C-alpha positions in Angstrom: -38.4 -36.5 31.4 -37.0 -38.9 34.0 -37.1 -42.4 34.1 -39.3 -42.2 37.8 -42.0 -40.6 35.8 -45.1 -42.2 36.5 -46.5 -42.0 32.9 -43.5 -43.4 31.7 -43.5 -46.4 34.3 -47.1 -47.2 33.7 -46.3 -47.3 29.7 -43.4 -49.6 30.8 -45.5 -51.7 32.9 -48.2 -52.4 30.0 -45.1 -53.9 27.7 -44.2 -57.5 27.6 -40.7 -58.1 29.3 -39.2 -59.7 26.1 -40.7 -56.7 24.0 -39.8 -53.9 26.5 -35.9 -55.5 26.5 -35.9 -55.4 22.6 -37.6 -51.9 22.6 -35.1 -50.6 25.3 -32.1 -51.9 23.3 -33.2 -50.3 20.1 -34.0 -46.9 21.7 -30.6 -46.8 23.7 -28.7 -47.9 20.7 -30.0 -45.2 18.2 -29.4 -42.7 20.8 -26.2 -40.1 19.6 -25.4 -39.4 22.9 -23.6 -41.8 25.7 -26.1 -43.9 27.5 -25.1 -46.2 30.3 -26.5 -47.7 33.0 -25.1 -49.1 36.5 -26.2 -50.8 39.6 -25.7 -49.1 42.6 -22.5 -51.3 43.6 -20.8 -49.8 40.1 -21.2 -52.6 38.0 -22.4 -51.6 34.2 -25.7 -53.2 33.1 -26.0 -51.4 29.8 -24.2 -49.0 27.4 -24.9 -48.0 23.9 -22.3 -47.5 21.1 -22.0 -43.8 21.7 -20.8 -44.1 24.8 -18.1 -46.6 23.7 -17.1 -44.0 21.2 -17.1 -41.5 23.8 -15.2 -43.5 26.1 -12.5 -44.5 23.3 -12.7 -48.4 24.1 -14.7 -51.6 22.8 -18.4 -51.9 23.7 -17.7 -55.5 25.8 -15.2 -53.9 27.6 -17.1 -51.0 28.8 -20.1 -53.3 30.1 -17.5 -55.2 31.9 -16.3 -51.8 34.0 -17.3 -50.7 37.6 -17.4 -47.0 37.8 -16.4 -47.4 41.9 -13.0 -48.9 40.7 -12.4 -46.3 37.8 -9.7 -43.6 38.5 -11.0 -41.2 35.9 -14.5 -41.1 37.6 -12.4 -40.2 41.0 -10.1 -37.7 39.3 -12.9 -35.9 36.9 -15.5 -35.7 39.7 -17.9 -38.0 38.1 -17.8 -40.5 41.0 -18.8 -37.7 43.6 -21.7 -36.6 41.3 -22.8 -40.2 41.1 -22.9 -40.6 44.7 -24.7 -37.5 45.3 -27.5 -38.7 42.5 -27.9 -41.9 44.5 -27.9 -40.4 47.5 -30.1 -37.4 47.1 -32.3 -39.2 44.7 -32.0 -36.7 42.1 -30.5 -35.7 38.5 -26.7 -34.4 39.3 -25.7 -32.3 36.1 -21.6 -32.1 35.8 -19.1 -30.7 33.4 -15.8 -32.1 33.3 -12.8 -33.2 31.3 -11.8 -36.9 31.9 -9.0 -39.2 31.0 -10.7 -42.9 30.3 -9.3 -45.8 31.5 -8.8 -46.5 27.8 -6.4 -43.2 27.3 -8.6 -40.8 25.5 -9.1 -37.5 26.8 -12.3 -35.8 26.4 -15.0 -33.1 27.7 -18.3 -34.1 28.6 -21.5 -33.0 30.1 -23.2 -35.8 32.3 -26.4 -36.0 33.6 -26.7 -39.0 36.6 -30.4 -39.9 37.3 -31.1 -42.5 39.9 -34.2 -44.6 39.0 -35.8 -48.1 40.0 -36.8 -51.1 37.6 -38.0 -54.6 38.5 -37.6 -53.7 42.3 -33.6 -52.8 41.9 -32.2 -49.2 42.3 -30.1 -48.4 39.5 -28.2 -45.4 37.8 -28.6 -43.6 34.5 -25.4 -41.8 32.9 -26.6 -39.8 29.9 -23.3 -37.7 28.7 -22.7 -35.8 25.9 -18.7 -35.3 24.4 -18.8 -31.5 24.1 -14.9 -31.9 23.0 -15.5 -30.0 19.6 -17.2 -27.4 21.5 -15.0 -26.8 24.4 -11.7 -26.8 21.8 -13.9 -24.2 20.0 -14.4 -22.1 23.1 -10.5 -22.5 24.1 -9.8 -21.2 20.6 -11.9 -18.5 20.8 -10.8 -17.4 24.4 -7.2 -17.5 22.8 -8.1 -15.6 19.9 -10.0 -13.0 22.1 -6.8 -12.8 23.8 -4.5 -12.3 21.2 -6.7 -9.4 20.0 -7.0 -7.8 23.1 -3.0 -7.9 23.3 -3.3 -6.3 20.0 -5.6 -3.9 20.5 -3.8 -2.7 24.3 -0.2 -3.0 22.7 -0.7 -1.5 19.4 1.0 1.7 18.4 -2.0 3.0 16.5 -4.7 4.4 18.7 -8.0 2.5 18.5 -11.2 4.2 20.0 -15.0 3.2 20.3 -17.6 6.0 20.2 -21.4 6.5 20.1 -22.7 8.4 17.4 -22.7 11.3 19.5 -19.1 11.0 19.7 -18.8 9.9 23.4 -16.2 7.6 23.9 -17.0 4.3 25.1 -13.6 2.4 24.9 -10.0 3.1 23.8 -6.8 1.3 24.0 -3.3 2.8 26.0 -2.0 4.4 22.9 -5.6 6.6 22.0 -5.4 7.7 25.8 -1.8 8.7 25.3 -2.3 10.6 22.5 -5.2 12.7 24.6 -3.1 13.0 27.7 -6.6 12.5 29.8 -7.1 9.6 32.1 -9.5 6.7 31.5 -12.4 8.4 33.3 -11.6 11.6 32.0 -11.9 10.6 28.6 -15.2 8.7 28.7 -17.1 12.1 29.8 -15.7 13.6 26.9 -16.2 13.2 23.1 -14.4 13.7 19.8 -16.3 17.3 19.3 -14.2 18.3 22.4 -11.3 17.2 21.4 -11.4 18.4 17.9 -10.4 22.2 17.5 -13.1 24.4 15.9 -11.5 24.8 12.4 -11.9 21.1 11.6 -15.9 21.1 12.4 -16.3 21.3 8.4 -14.0 18.5 7.7 -15.4 16.8 10.5 -19.2 16.9 9.4 -18.0 15.8 5.8 -16.5 12.4 7.2 -19.7 11.7 9.4 -21.9 12.2 6.2 -19.2 9.7 4.2 -19.5 7.4 7.4 -23.4 7.3 7.4 -23.4 6.9 3.5 -20.9 4.1 2.7 -20.2 2.5 6.5 -16.5 3.9 6.6 -14.8 7.2 6.6 -11.1 8.6 6.1 -8.2 8.4 5.7 -8.2 12.0 6.9 -5.6 14.4 8.7 -6.7 16.5 11.6 -5.4 17.5 15.2 -6.3 16.6 18.5 -6.5 19.2 21.4 -4.6 17.4 24.4 -5.5 17.9 28.1 -2.5 20.3 28.4 -3.8 22.4 25.7 -1.2 21.6 23.0 -2.3 19.9 19.7 -1.3 16.7 18.0 -1.3 15.6 14.3 -3.1 12.4 13.4 -4.5 10.3 10.5 -7.8 8.9 11.3 -9.7 6.0 9.6 -13.2 4.2 10.8 -15.9 2.0 10.0 -19.7 2.0 11.4 -20.6 -1.1 13.2 -23.9 -2.4 14.8 -24.0 -3.6 18.1 -26.3 -6.6 19.1 -28.9 -4.2 20.5 -29.3 -2.6 17.1 -27.1 0.7 18.1 -24.8 1.9 15.8 -21.2 2.7 16.7 -17.8 4.1 15.4 -14.4 2.1 15.4 -11.4 4.4 14.7 -8.0 3.8 14.0 -5.8 6.5 14.8 -2.4 7.3 13.9 0.2 9.8 15.5 1.8 11.4 12.2 4.0 14.0 14.5 7.3 12.8 12.8 5.5 12.5 9.4 4.1 16.3 9.5 7.7 17.5 11.0 9.0 15.8 8.0 6.8 16.8 5.1 7.1 20.8 6.7 10.8 20.1 6.7 10.9 19.1 3.2 8.6 21.8 2.0 10.8 24.3 3.2 13.8 22.6 1.6 12.0 22.7 -1.7 11.1 26.2 -1.1 14.7 27.2 -0.6 15.6 24.9 -3.4 13.3 26.6 -5.8 14.2 30.0 -4.7 17.8 29.1 -5.0 17.3 27.7 -8.5 15.6 30.9 -9.5 17.9 33.1 -8.3 20.7 31.0 -10.5 18.6 31.2 -13.4 18.4 34.9 -12.9 21.9 35.1 -12.6 22.5 33.2 -15.7 20.3 34.7 -17.5 22.0 38.1 -16.6 25.2 37.2 -16.8 24.6 36.0 -20.4 22.7 38.5 -21.3 25.3 41.4 -20.2 28.3 39.4 -21.4 27.2 39.4 -25.1 27.7 43.1 -25.1 31.3 43.2 -24.8 31.7 39.7 -26.6 30.0 41.6 -29.6 32.5 44.5 -29.0 35.6 42.1 -28.9 34.6 40.5 -31.9 33.9 43.6 -33.7 37.2 45.5 -33.2 38.8 42.1 -34.0 37.2 42.1 -37.3 38.3 45.5 -37.9 41.9 45.1 -36.9 41.8 41.9 -39.4 40.3 44.4 -42.5 42.9 47.3 -41.8 45.8 45.7 -40.8 45.4 42.1 -41.9 47.7 42.6 -44.8 50.5 44.2 -43.0 50.7 41.5 -40.6 53.0 38.2 -40.9 51.4 34.6 -40.8 51.8 34.1 -37.2 50.2 36.9 -36.6 47.1 36.3 -38.9 46.8 33.2 -37.6 47.0 34.6 -34.0 44.1 37.0 -35.2 41.9 34.7 -36.8 42.3 32.2 -33.5 40.9 35.2 -31.5 38.3 36.1 -33.8 37.0 32.1 -33.5 37.3 32.3 -29.9 35.3 35.5 -29.7 32.6 33.7 -31.8 32.6 30.4 -30.1 32.4 32.3 -27.0 29.4 34.0 -28.3 27.7 31.0 -29.3 28.1 29.5 -25.7 26.7 32.6 -24.0 23.8 32.5 -26.4 23.2 28.6 -25.5 23.5 29.5 -22.0 21.0 32.3 -22.0 18.3 30.0 -24.0 18.8 27.5 -21.0 18.1 29.9 -18.7 14.8 30.7 -20.5 13.5 27.2 -19.9 10.7 27.2 -17.3 10.5 31.1 -17.3 8.8 31.7 -20.7 5.4 33.2 -20.9 4.5 30.2 -23.0 1.9 28.7 -21.3 1.1 24.9 -20.8 -1.6 23.9 -23.1 -2.9 21.1 -25.1 -0.3 20.5 -28.0 -0.8 17.9 -31.0 2.6 16.5 -31.5 1.9 16.0 -35.2 2.1 20.0 -35.3 4.8 20.3 -33.0 7.0 17.7 -35.3 6.1 19.1 -38.5 7.1 22.5 -37.3 10.4 21.0 -36.5 10.9 19.5 -39.7 10.2 22.4 -41.6 13.3 24.0 -39.5 15.4 21.8 -40.2 14.6 21.4 -44.1 17.9 22.4 -45.3 19.9 20.0 -43.4 17.1 17.3 -44.2 17.5 17.9 -47.8 21.4 18.4 -47.8 21.9 15.1 -46.2 19.0 13.2 -47.6 17.9 12.0 -44.6 14.6 9.9 -44.5 12.1 10.8 -41.6 9.6 8.7 -40.8 6.7 9.5 -38.2 4.5 6.8 -36.9 1.1 8.9 -37.2 -1.1 9.8 -35.9 1.0 11.4 -32.8 -1.2 12.1 -29.5 -2.2 15.3 -28.1 0.4 16.5 -24.9 0.1 19.0 -22.2 3.1 21.6 -22.4 4.7 24.9 -23.6 4.7 25.0 -27.4 7.9 26.7 -27.8 9.7 24.4 -25.3 8.6 21.1 -27.0 9.4 22.2 -30.2 13.0 23.3 -29.3 13.1 19.6 -27.9 12.1 18.0 -31.0 14.2 20.1 -32.9 17.2 19.5 -31.3 16.7 15.6 -30.8 16.0 15.5 -34.8 19.1 17.9 -35.3 21.4 15.7 -33.5 20.3 12.6 -35.4 21.0 14.6 -38.5 24.5 16.0 -37.4 25.7 12.7 -35.7 25.1 10.6 -38.6 27.3 8.0 -40.0 29.4 8.5 -42.9 28.6 5.2 -44.8 24.8 5.3 -44.8 21.6 7.6 -45.5 20.3 9.2 -42.4 17.2 7.5 -41.1 14.9 9.1 -38.2 11.9 7.2 -36.7 9.7 9.5 -34.4 7.1 7.1 -32.6 4.9 7.1 -29.5 3.3 4.8 -27.0 1.1 5.0 -23.9 -0.2 3.5 -21.2 -2.6 4.3 -18.4 -0.5 7.2 -16.5 2.3 8.4 -19.3 3.0 8.8 -22.9 6.1 7.7 -24.3 7.8 9.5 -27.5 10.9 8.3 -29.0 13.4 9.1 -31.7 15.5 6.7 -33.2 18.2 7.0 -35.5 21.2 4.7 -37.6 23.9 7.4 -36.5 27.2 6.9 -34.9 25.9 6.0 -31.9 27.1 6.8 -28.3 29.7 5.0 -25.9 28.1 3.3 -23.1 29.9 5.4 -20.2 28.7 8.9 -21.8 24.9 8.3 -21.8 24.3 10.3 -18.9 27.0 12.5 -19.3 25.7 13.6 -22.5 22.9 15.6 -20.7 25.1 17.9 -18.6 25.5 21.3 -20.0 28.6 22.0 -22.1 29.7 18.3 -22.4 31.1 17.1 -25.8 32.0 13.9 -27.1 33.9 15.0 -30.1 36.0 18.1 -31.0 34.9 21.0 -32.8 36.9 19.8 -35.6 34.7 16.5 -36.2 31.1 18.3 -35.3 30.1 22.1 -34.6 28.3 23.0 -31.3 28.6 24.0 -27.8 27.5 20.7 -26.2 24.3 22.1 -24.5 21.5 20.7 -26.9 21.0 17.7 -24.9 21.2 19.6 -21.7 18.4 21.9 -22.9 16.5 18.3 -23.8 16.8 17.5 -20.5 15.4 20.8 -19.0 12.8 20.9 -21.0 11.3 17.3 -20.2 11.9 17.7 -16.5 10.2 21.0 -16.9 7.2 18.9 -18.2 7.4 16.8 -15.4 8.8 13.7 -17.5 12.5 12.0 -18.0 14.3 11.2 -20.7 16.9 8.4 -21.6 18.9 7.2 -24.3 19.7 3.7 -25.4 22.5 3.3 -28.1 24.9 1.0 -30.1 28.0 2.4 -31.3 28.4 2.2 -34.9 24.5 1.2 -35.2 22.4 4.0 -33.8 20.6 5.6 -30.9 17.3 5.9 -29.7 16.3 8.5 -27.4 13.1 8.1 -25.2 10.9 10.3 -23.4 8.3 9.7 -21.1 5.7 12.6 -20.2 2.9 11.9 -17.5 -0.8 12.1 -18.9 -2.4 15.5 -17.7 
């Protein structure tokens, strides 16, 4: 509504001059926008506080200004717009940035409107400070430019399709995956690029998209323009446009290197498994076949001792005793090697096993040793049920408890404590003793095959028991470790996955 509107002028003509002045001052002062009135020679005759705040100076100094003398008006285009309004007799709108004479920089939208009052031609300036909006727009543009740069420069492919699969937009990386030009790709859909063997998986992913609003991650291949295939990993979300139509944004990763590495590792694992099977078979056959000649050697040595032992001198009898003992120890080592090679090869299937029953069976097998040593066995029952091969788990517990009895301290009664703990992913089984302990530097070596920390005169055995324990635990997907303090005792801890 212009001040020159006849109805407005008629209304003001009915108001006494003094009242009109007060009314005008009150209205203009209350306005949230900047309002300034100028004479045609540029002198300011009226201004409100909003104008002073926008310009950044005191109101009395704003009222003392002449717009024709202000450099800021000339530089910002405001002077030209004001003169055009006065010349044409109509409102001129301008959006500009201004550095006021008070040193404040701001963005402004202005309407210049000429009007007459009391026979004098005046110029209204109504201005709105749009600096916050302009700053927000600039930040939005900068953000959009950054996002556009990320979109274009991302090594991940990004594509927008409609619900039929036709491509609407995509970045350089995605275009590079396909081998097509931009125009060629826009004429295609993802069904064209997807080999037929992925149709069922693609349908499932689209169903998940419509039900949950996203799909993936899942792996598939695209057929490139040259006919070759490229392996990809895809994730996507469902979005709704301003027109209400639904679209799919997809993030696509080239996993060629990952697939090649995975396949290479699979081949290596396959080769390693085959090699391990061959080694285990060799160990089994060798140890099995070695026992027969060893038994023959031992039998003939024993026969020699019985028939001719009394005729031999002391040295000869000692040598013969050494030979018989060596054959016996060799047979024990071969027997242990045979048992070691059987771990993981038995027909004993994995099944739920109550550890209470396994520990009870192990203690029964060790009953003689327990009574002879007077050992105190503490079991923190109830023990959990785990999944495993019964014969192997029984051998594991029997070996660990048997070791605790064998390597007992001579000055105290053996004490063995068996306990378990659990978390969301694993069971932890511990066997603790108060024996002689293990030196720190030997706590890894003791799990190697035929490794002994003591002489045969001190403790019997072949040094394979803990190697068997480790192999059993690893066959069950777990791990075993030991914590020990020499002279105080040891704690063997087995971690088994929950299944």
